[in-house]
C-alpha positions, 0 to 999 in steps of 0.5 A, a space after each residue: 714317462 716317454 718311456 712308460 708311453 713307448 711301453 704301452 705302445 709298443 706292445 699295443 696290437 703286435 702282443 694282444 693275443 687275447 681279442 674276447 669281448 665279454 660274454 653280453 657286448 651287443 654291437 650297435 651298428 650306427 648310419 656313419 659307423 657302417 659307411 665309414 667302417 664299409 670305407 675301410 674296409 669293403 670292395 665293389 668289383 665285378 666278377 668279368 666273366 659273367 658281368 656282375 657286380 659284388 659288394 664285399 667285407 673281408 674281417 679275421 676271424 675274430 671279428 666274426 661275430 661283427 660281421 654278424 652283426 654288420 650282416 643283421 644290419 645288412 639285412 633290414 636297408 631297403 624299405 620294409 614295405 617294398 615289394 620289388 625287394 624280395 629279402 626271403 631269398 637275399 642272399 647276404 652271406 658270411 663266408 670263414 675261409 679255410 685258407 689262412 691270409 697272415 696267419 688267420 682265418 678271414 670272414 667275409 659278408 658277400 652280397 651278389 643280388 645286384 637288386 640289392 646293391 641298388 635298391 637298397 646298399 647304394 642308396 644307404 651308401 648314399 644317403 649316410 654319406 649325404 647326411 655325413 656331410 651336411 652335418 659337416 657343414 652344418 657345423 662350418 667343418 670345411 670353412 677356413 677361418 
């Protein structure tokens, strides 16, 4: 039994070549899932010449459909009735690098609009994190018995 588990373990990811999902697969992006994904796979950076803030999520090209679903989710953030956030000109870009990245093409979501980051993305992250921490506290996650 242990040998069988070792064989299965040795074939996970490194020997996997088929990453195709069923044609009817729909990504279900939730607040908590996206919070965890952002914690693991994204970054904030500052371009030093312009002092501009950039939010970035990078993945292998095989996950480009996932990034498109995240992009659609991000575009729905913020107060829909607010005129302060002009979404018509919001540039949440999905970029495919022509360079190879570890034998894989790279896809990115790049957000460089300060108003979107400040008025939609950061409040979303704060709210999702606060809700997650409150939920864990209510369930006794932090209590030691």
